[in-house]
C-alpha positions in Angstrom: 28.2 49.0 -175.4 27.7 52.4 -174.0 24.0 53.9 -174.7 25.7 57.0 -176.0 27.4 55.0 -178.9 23.3 54.0 -180.7 22.6 56.5 -181.8 26.4 57.5 -183.5 24.9 54.7 -185.5 23.3 54.7 -188.6 19.7 52.7 -189.7 20.7 49.8 -191.0 23.2 49.8 -187.1 20.9 50.4 -185.1 18.2 48.4 -186.5 21.0 45.5 -186.1 21.5 46.1 -182.4 17.5 46.5 -181.6 17.3 42.6 -183.2 20.1 41.4 -181.0 18.2 42.9 -177.5 15.0 41.9 -178.6 16.2 37.8 -179.2 18.0 38.3 -176.2 15.0 39.4 -174.4 13.4 37.2 -176.1 15.8 34.0 -174.9 15.5 35.5 -171.7 12.3 35.8 -171.3 11.3 31.8 -172.9 14.3 31.2 -169.6 12.3 32.6 -167.3 9.2 31.1 -168.5 10.2 26.9 -169.0 12.3 27.9 -165.9 11.3 24.5 -163.6 9.8 24.9 -160.3 10.3 22.0 -157.1 8.1 19.2 -156.7 7.9 18.9 -153.1 5.4 16.2 -153.4 5.7 12.2 -152.5 4.5 9.0 -152.1 4.1 7.0 -147.8 1.8 4.5 -150.0 2.7 1.0 -150.9 0.5 1.2 -154.0 -1.3 -1.3 -156.8 0.6 1.4 -159.5 3.3 3.6 -159.4 2.3 7.1 -160.4 4.2 8.9 -163.2 7.9 9.9 -163.3 8.9 13.2 -162.0 9.0 15.9 -163.9 8.3 13.4 -166.9 11.4 11.6 -165.9 14.0 14.4 -166.5 17.4 13.4 -167.9 16.5 9.8 -167.7 16.1 7.8 -171.1 12.7 5.6 -171.2 11.8 7.1 -168.2 8.7 4.9 -167.5 10.0 1.5 -169.6 7.5 2.0 -172.2 10.7 1.4 -175.2 11.7 -1.9 -173.2 15.2 -2.3 -171.9 16.0 1.1 -175.0 18.9 2.8 -172.0 18.5 0.1 -169.5 21.9 -2.2 -169.2 22.7 -5.1 -166.5 25.0 -3.9 -163.8 27.0 -6.4 -162.3 25.7 -10.1 -162.3 21.9 -9.4 -163.1 19.3 -10.5 -165.8 17.7 -8.1 -167.1 13.7 -8.5 -168.2 11.0 -5.8 -169.7 7.9 -7.2 -168.1 4.2 -5.6 -168.4 1.7 -6.6 -165.4 -2.0 -4.6 -165.9 -0.8 -2.8 -169.4 2.3 -1.1 -166.6 5.6 -1.9 -168.0 8.6 -1.9 -166.1 12.2 -3.7 -165.5 13.6 -6.3 -163.8 16.3 -7.9 -162.4 16.8 -11.4 -161.3 19.6 -13.7 -160.5 21.4 -11.0 -158.6 24.5 -12.8 -157.3 26.1 -10.2 -155.6 24.1 -6.7 -153.4 25.1 -4.1 -156.3 24.0 -6.5 -159.6 20.4 -4.5 -160.6 19.9 -2.4 -163.6 21.0 0.3 -164.7 21.5 3.6 -166.9 24.5 6.2 -167.8 24.3 9.7 -167.4 26.1 12.8 -168.0 26.2 14.7 -164.5 27.6 18.2 -164.7 29.3 19.7 -162.1 27.7 21.5 -159.0 24.2 20.9 -160.5 22.1 19.3 -157.6 20.1 16.1 -158.9 16.6 14.9 -157.6 15.9 11.4 -158.1 13.1 9.7 -157.3 11.9 5.8 -158.8 9.3 3.4 -157.9 10.6 0.2 -156.6 9.1 -3.1 -155.7 10.8 -6.5 -154.8 9.4 -9.9 -155.7 8.5 -10.8 -152.0 9.1 -9.6 -148.7 9.9 -6.1 -147.3 13.7 -4.9 -148.5 15.8 -2.2 -148.3 16.8 -1.2 -151.8 19.4 1.7 -152.6 20.3 4.2 -155.3 23.7 4.7 -155.9 25.1 6.8 -158.6 29.0 5.2 -159.5 30.8 9.0 -160.8 34.1 9.7 -161.3 35.1 10.6 -157.7 33.1 7.8 -156.8 30.1 5.7 -155.3 27.2 8.4 -153.7 24.5 7.2 -152.1 20.9 8.4 -153.4 18.4 7.4 -151.3 17.0 3.9 -150.1 13.3 2.5 -149.3 12.2 -0.2 -147.7 10.2 -2.2 -151.1 7.7 -4.6 -150.7 6.6 -7.1 -153.0 3.4 -6.5 -154.4 3.2 -2.9 -154.5 5.0 -0.4 -155.3 6.7 2.1 -153.0 8.0 5.5 -154.0 12.4 6.0 -153.7 13.3 10.2 -153.9 16.8 10.9 -153.1 19.5 13.0 -154.7 22.8 14.3 -154.9 24.9 17.2 -155.6 28.5 16.3 -158.3 32.3 17.6 -157.2 33.1 16.7 -161.3 31.8 16.3 -164.3 31.6 13.4 -166.3 29.4 10.9 -166.6 28.1 8.4 -164.1 26.0 5.1 -163.8 22.8 5.1 -161.8 22.3 2.2 -160.1 19.9 -0.2 -157.9 21.5 -2.0 -155.0 20.3 -4.7 -151.9 21.6 -6.6 -149.6 18.4 -9.7 -149.7 20.4 -11.1 -153.2 17.1 -13.8 -153.9 14.7 -11.6 -154.2 14.2 -9.5 -158.1 14.3 -5.9 -157.8 11.9 -3.7 -159.8 11.4 -0.3 -161.4 9.8 2.2 -163.1 8.5 5.7 -163.1 12.5 6.6 -162.8 13.2 10.5 -163.0 16.6 12.6 -161.9 16.3 16.2 -162.5 19.1 18.5 -162.6 19.0 22.1 -161.0 21.3 24.7 -161.0 22.8 26.8 -157.6 20.2 30.0 -159.3 17.6 27.5 -160.1 17.5 26.0 -156.8 17.3 29.1 -154.9 14.5 30.3 -156.5 12.7 27.6 -155.4 13.8 28.3 -151.8 12.9 32.6 -152.3 9.4 30.7 -153.7 8.7 28.6 -150.8 9.5 31.8 -148.7 7.6 34.1 -150.2 4.3 31.6 -149.8 4.9 30.1 -146.5 7.4 32.4 -143.8 5.3 36.1 -145.2 2.1 37.7 -146.0 1.5 41.0 -147.7 0.5 43.8 -145.0 -1.3 46.9 -145.8 -1.4 49.4 -143.9 -3.6 51.9 -143.1 -2.9 55.7 -141.4 -5.9 57.6 -140.5 -6.5 60.3 -138.4 -9.6 61.0 -135.8 -12.3 61.8 -138.2 -11.4 58.5 -140.3 -9.5 61.2 -143.5 -6.8 59.5 -144.6 -3.1 60.6 -143.1 -1.0 61.2 -147.1 2.8 61.6 -146.8 2.8 59.9 -143.2 6.3 58.1 -142.4 5.8 54.8 -141.2 8.2 53.0 -139.8 7.9 48.8 -139.1 9.5 46.8 -136.4 9.5 43.0 -135.5 9.4 42.6 -131.8 9.0 38.4 -132.2 9.3 36.0 -135.3 6.7 33.6 -135.0 8.7 30.2 -136.6 10.3 28.8 -134.3 14.4 29.2 -134.6 16.5 29.4 -131.7 19.7 27.6 -129.9 20.5 24.7 -127.7 21.9 26.1 -123.9 23.0 24.7 -120.7 23.3 25.6 -117.3 26.1 27.9 -118.0 23.8 30.3 -119.0 22.1 30.6 -115.2 24.7 32.9 -114.2 26.4 33.7 -117.3 25.2 37.7 -117.6 27.5 37.6 -121.1 26.1 34.4 -122.3 22.3 35.6 -121.2 23.1 39.0 -123.3 24.1 37.6 -126.5 21.3 34.4 -126.4 17.8 36.2 -125.6 17.8 39.4 -128.0 18.4 36.3 -131.1 16.6 33.1 -129.9 12.8 32.3 -129.1 13.5 28.7 -128.4 15.5 26.8 -126.9 16.6 22.9 -125.6 19.2 21.9 -122.5 21.8 20.0 -123.7 22.2 17.8 -120.8 19.4 18.9 -117.7 16.4 17.2 -118.3 18.7 14.0 -119.2 17.8 11.3 -117.4 21.3 10.9 -116.5 21.0 14.2 -115.1 18.0 14.4 -113.4 18.5 10.5 -111.4 22.8 9.8 -111.0 22.1 8.1 -108.0 18.8 5.6 -107.9 16.4 6.9 -106.4 18.0 10.9 -105.7 16.3 13.2 -108.1 17.9 16.2 -108.8 16.1 19.0 -111.3 17.3 22.2 -109.6 19.3 22.7 -113.0 16.8 22.3 -115.2 14.1 24.4 -112.9 16.8 27.2 -113.2 16.9 27.2 -116.3 13.7 26.7 -117.4 12.8 30.0 -115.1 15.9 32.0 -117.1 13.6 31.0 -120.6 10.1 31.9 -119.4 11.9 35.4 -118.4 12.9 36.5 -121.5 10.0 34.6 -123.5 11.6 31.9 -124.8 9.7 28.2 -125.4 11.7 24.9 -124.4 11.5 21.8 -126.0 11.9 18.5 -123.9 15.2 16.7 -124.2 15.1 13.5 -123.4 13.1 11.1 -121.3 14.8 8.2 -122.6 17.6 7.9 -124.5 18.3 4.1 -127.2 22.1 4.4 -126.8 23.0 1.8 -123.6 26.3 4.1 -123.7 24.0 7.6 -121.9 21.7 5.9 -119.5 22.4 6.3 -115.9 25.1 4.0 -114.4 23.2 2.1 -112.2 20.4 1.6 -115.1 22.0 -0.8 -117.0 22.7 -3.7 -114.4 18.7 -3.6 -113.8 16.4 -6.8 -114.4 13.8 -6.0 -117.4 11.1 -6.4 -114.1 13.2 -3.3 -112.5 13.9 -1.9 -115.7 10.2 -1.4 -116.4 9.5 0.3 -113.0 12.8 2.7 -113.0 11.8 3.7 -116.7 8.1 4.3 -115.5 8.9 6.2 -112.8 11.4 8.4 -114.4 9.1 8.9 -117.3 6.0 9.9 -114.5 8.4 12.2 -112.6 9.6 14.5 -115.6 6.1 15.0 -117.8 5.3 15.3 -114.1 6.6 17.8 -113.1 7.5 20.2 -116.6 3.9 20.1 -118.3 2.5 22.4 -119.9 5.9 24.0 -119.9 7.5 22.6 -122.5 6.5 22.7 -126.0 7.5 19.6 -126.9 8.9 16.1 -125.5 11.6 14.1 -127.1 9.5 10.9 -125.9 12.8 8.2 -127.5 16.3 9.4 -128.4 17.8 7.4 -131.5 16.0 4.5 -131.5 16.8 3.6 -134.9 20.2 4.0 -134.3 19.8 1.8 -131.1 17.7 -0.4 -129.3 18.9 -0.3 -125.4 15.0 -0.4 -124.2 13.8 -2.9 -126.7 16.7 -5.6 -126.3 15.4 -5.1 -122.1 11.5 -4.5 -122.3 10.8 -5.7 -126.0 11.1 -4.3 -129.5 7.5 -2.8 -128.8 9.4 -0.5 -125.5 9.4 2.6 -128.0 5.4 2.2 -128.2 4.7 1.9 -124.5 6.9 5.1 -124.1 4.7 7.0 -126.5 1.3 5.6 -124.9 2.7 6.7 -121.0 3.7 10.0 -122.6 0.3 10.2 -124.0 -1.9 10.1 -120.8 0.9 12.2 -118.9 0.7 14.8 -121.2 -1.0 14.6 -124.4 -1.6 17.7 -125.5 2.4 18.0 -126.7 3.5 16.6 -129.5 5.4 14.1 -128.7 8.9 13.1 -130.7 11.2 11.0 -131.9 14.4 12.5 -132.2 17.0 10.9 -135.2 20.3 11.6 -136.5 21.3 10.4 -140.8 18.2 10.6 -141.6 18.3 13.5 -143.7 22.0 14.3 -142.9 23.3 10.9 -144.7 22.0 9.6 -147.7 24.0 6.2 -147.0 22.8 4.9 -143.7 20.3 3.2 -144.6 19.0 2.3 -140.7 18.1 6.2 -140.9 16.4 6.4 -143.6 13.3 8.3 -144.3 11.3 4.9 -145.3 13.1 3.5 -141.3 12.0 6.1 -139.8 8.4 5.7 -141.6 8.7 2.5 -140.7 8.8 3.0 -137.0 6.2 6.0 -136.4 4.4 3.6 -138.0 4.8 0.9 -134.8 5.2 3.5 -132.6 1.7 4.0 -133.5 0.2 0.8 -134.2 0.7 0.1 -130.0 -2.5 -0.3 -129.0 -3.8 3.0 -127.8 -1.4 5.3 -129.6 -3.6 6.0 -133.3 -4.4 8.7 -132.3 -1.4 10.7 -130.8 0.4 13.7 -131.4 4.3 12.3 -133.1 6.2 14.4 -134.3 9.9 14.1 -136.4 12.6 14.9 -135.1 15.7 15.5 -137.3 19.2 16.0 -135.5 20.3 17.5 -137.7 24.5 17.5 -137.2 26.2 17.3 -140.7 29.4 16.8 -142.2 29.3 18.4 -145.4 25.7 19.0 -146.5 23.5 16.5 -149.5 21.1 19.8 -149.8 19.2 17.6 -152.2 18.8 14.4 -150.4 18.1 16.4 -147.4 15.1 19.0 -149.2 13.9 15.2 -150.7 14.5 13.7 -147.9 12.0 16.1 -145.4 9.4 15.6 -148.3 9.2 12.1 -148.0 8.8 12.5 -143.9 6.3 15.6 -144.7 3.9 13.7 -146.2 2.8 11.7 -142.9 1.6 15.1 -142.0 3.1 15.1 -139.3 5.1 18.3 -137.5 8.9 18.1 -138.4 12.0 19.8 -136.6 15.3 20.0 -137.1 16.5 19.6 -133.5 19.9 19.5 -133.1 21.5 21.7 -136.0 25.5 21.9 -136.4 27.9 21.5 -139.0 31.4 19.4 -138.2 34.2 20.6 -140.7 37.0 23.0 -141.1 36.6 26.0 -139.9 36.9 27.3 -144.2 33.4 25.8 -145.1 31.4 26.0 -141.4 29.5 28.6 -141.7 29.5 28.1 -145.2 27.6 25.0 -144.9 25.8 26.0 -141.8 24.4 28.4 -143.9 23.4 26.0 -146.8 21.6 24.1 -144.6 19.7 26.9 -142.6 18.6 27.8 -145.6 17.0 25.1 -147.0 15.6 24.5 -143.6 14.0 27.7 -143.5 12.7 27.7 -147.1 10.9 23.8 -146.7 7.5 24.8 -146.7 6.9 21.5 -144.0 9.3 22.5 -141.6 7.9 23.6 -138.6 10.8 25.0 -136.6 15.3 24.9 -136.5 16.6 24.6 -132.7 20.9 24.9 -133.8 23.3 22.5 -131.0 25.6 25.6 -130.3 25.6 25.6 -126.8 28.3 27.0 -125.0 31.0 26.1 -122.7 34.3 27.3 -121.8 36.1 24.3 -122.9 34.3 24.2 -126.0 31.1 23.3 -127.9 29.5 19.9 -129.1 31.1 19.8 -132.0 29.9 23.8 -133.2 30.1 27.0 -131.4 28.7 30.4 -132.5 30.5 32.4 -130.2 34.1 32.9 -128.9 34.6 33.3 -124.5 33.7 36.3 -124.7 30.7 36.5 -127.0 32.3 37.0 -130.1 30.4 35.9 -132.4 32.8 33.6 -135.0 31.9 33.2 -138.3 28.9 30.9 -137.9 27.5 33.2 -135.8 28.0 35.9 -138.3 26.1 33.8 -140.7 23.4 33.6 -137.7 22.8 36.9 -137.4 22.7 37.4 -140.8 19.8 35.3 -141.7 17.8 36.6 -138.3 18.0 40.8 -139.9 17.4 38.1 -143.9 14.4 36.6 -141.9 12.3 40.1 -140.5 14.6 41.1 -137.7 15.1 45.0 -139.8 12.5 47.5 -138.9 11.0 48.7 -142.1 10.0 52.6 -143.1 8.5 54.1 -145.5 5.6 57.1 -146.5 2.1 56.3 -147.3 1.0 57.0 -150.3 -2.8 60.2 -150.8 -5.1 57.3 -149.1 -3.0 57.1 -146.4 -2.1 53.1 -146.9 1.0 52.1 -147.2 2.4 48.5 -148.4 4.8 45.6 -146.8 5.5 41.9 -147.7 6.3 41.1 -143.4 7.4 37.5 -142.1 4.7 36.4 -139.9 5.1 37.9 -136.5 4.9 40.2 -133.6 5.9 44.0 -135.0 5.3 47.4 -133.7 4.3 50.5 -136.4 4.8 53.9 -135.4 3.5 56.5 -137.3 5.1 59.9 -137.9 2.7 62.8 -138.9 2.2 66.9 -138.4 -1.7 65.8 -137.4 -0.1 63.6 -134.7 2.0 66.8 -133.0 4.8 65.6 -134.1 4.2 62.7 -132.0 5.1 59.2 -132.8 2.0 56.6 -132.7 2.5 53.3 -132.1 0.3 49.9 -132.2 1.2 46.4 -131.6 0.0 43.4 -134.4 0.7 40.3 -135.2 0.1 37.2 -137.5 0.9 33.7 -138.5 0.3 31.3 -140.7 1.0 27.3 -140.3 3.4 26.0 -142.7 0.1 24.6 -143.7 -1.4 27.3 -144.9 -0.5 31.1 -146.5 -2.2 34.2 -144.6 -3.6 36.9 -146.6 -3.6 40.2 -146.4 -4.3 41.7 -143.8 -5.4 45.5 -143.6 -4.4 47.6 -140.0 -6.5 50.7 -139.5 -3.8 53.1 -137.3 -5.5 56.1 -135.9 -3.3 58.9 -134.8 
């Protein structure tokens, strides 16, 4: 309606319009008031009693099993039983003859909604992986997994998106058909894309930014009103970077593209064992040394990647034929060599790469090989965070080998090695995505975050057709940056003239590809742009700024038309929020 039309209406018509507007505003306010925030909490302890279902169960019927079997039915050849223990009621699937034989509930899923799932699982004996799966109109979707125990309850947290609207069936699966599956406190909460974006926005405002108040005063302390203020970010506090390789050493165009954008990097191959000791006893660190010097000159932090790689296909060729005793000696020489050389010069060490999917060293040196490597690494450079680095933990909900539960299991094993109880252990998530399952990604990080260990996405890329690659990359980067427990991001797009590993950001002339445009857009959005404004009558100007290093310039007639510049910095860890900062600038 054009506003002018309102004044041509009679009194009754105006009242009707006002009533409709008031109803609409009331409805909108109600929707805003009832907008559901996201619950980032997760439990990694096995508890005597489960917690209450998140979101009151969401769209799950009878989530606490207080009404017997209502809403639940058998899936496959299984018998269902409603049980109670110590006042807690739960559902049991027993006499299971197939892995998928369990309990199920039919639910209507809406296309493009994002669903977060949680449930508490127990098994009748032992320690058994249990998966949550949805049978949908477009196929089976894995939503998450947990290593369930007997005699206590473990929390499974996961999620999914849907390709089409329709009836779906949630059920639980375990390859071990001899165990009973017990479930309780099940929740499935849908969010619209707008609500999900709102979670990201609020998390960023809380965790990545602070309110800054700047006051301009003259030499007598009197406020400078209407002073022109320019605030420019010189360096972001949040570590955001990209991998490089030796091509950057003598390529000025590559350097000029890279250095203004990134504050942290990882060497693609040049610090790996097969690069440093291609032939036994003949070490070569020349490329890594030159790249580290380049990084230092440009104030770029470096992650040490990697000391050992558990994949048998990525060992120096001469290592595969060594006896266990000789391999132990070679490995000890390797870890001492690389860590002693770069101690104090890297911000992290990927001590063991991909030891959930592979077990080269464990097969040769025993099950505690990873724990022993971390023990040595702690002795050599205990001040630096020591990472496990793994793929598919947040990318692929169906890969049980590297699920968050399996990752946690390996972390406990490493921490349990004698002398490792106080190790600075970090969580490295490679993040090699196809089509991202963003709810699963968030839920998985929630689970890992319950350890209190720092979490980095270490090798982010997206393998997809060109029409979707940039879009999917943006989804992953936004989700990672907004998660309150993610401490850093490195993109895996080291440039080579023959092409990058899976995803490039530029062409061979260092002109941005669509993926590079996404990176530049996010860098600009996350604080690299210059903010300008004028002080109020009391000389104050307020700004909401991303944590980082800034330069503020003041231009006022009291400064005789010269700019007065002053630098300041502020930062916040992912575990705390910085309060407002008052910065006095004398002109």
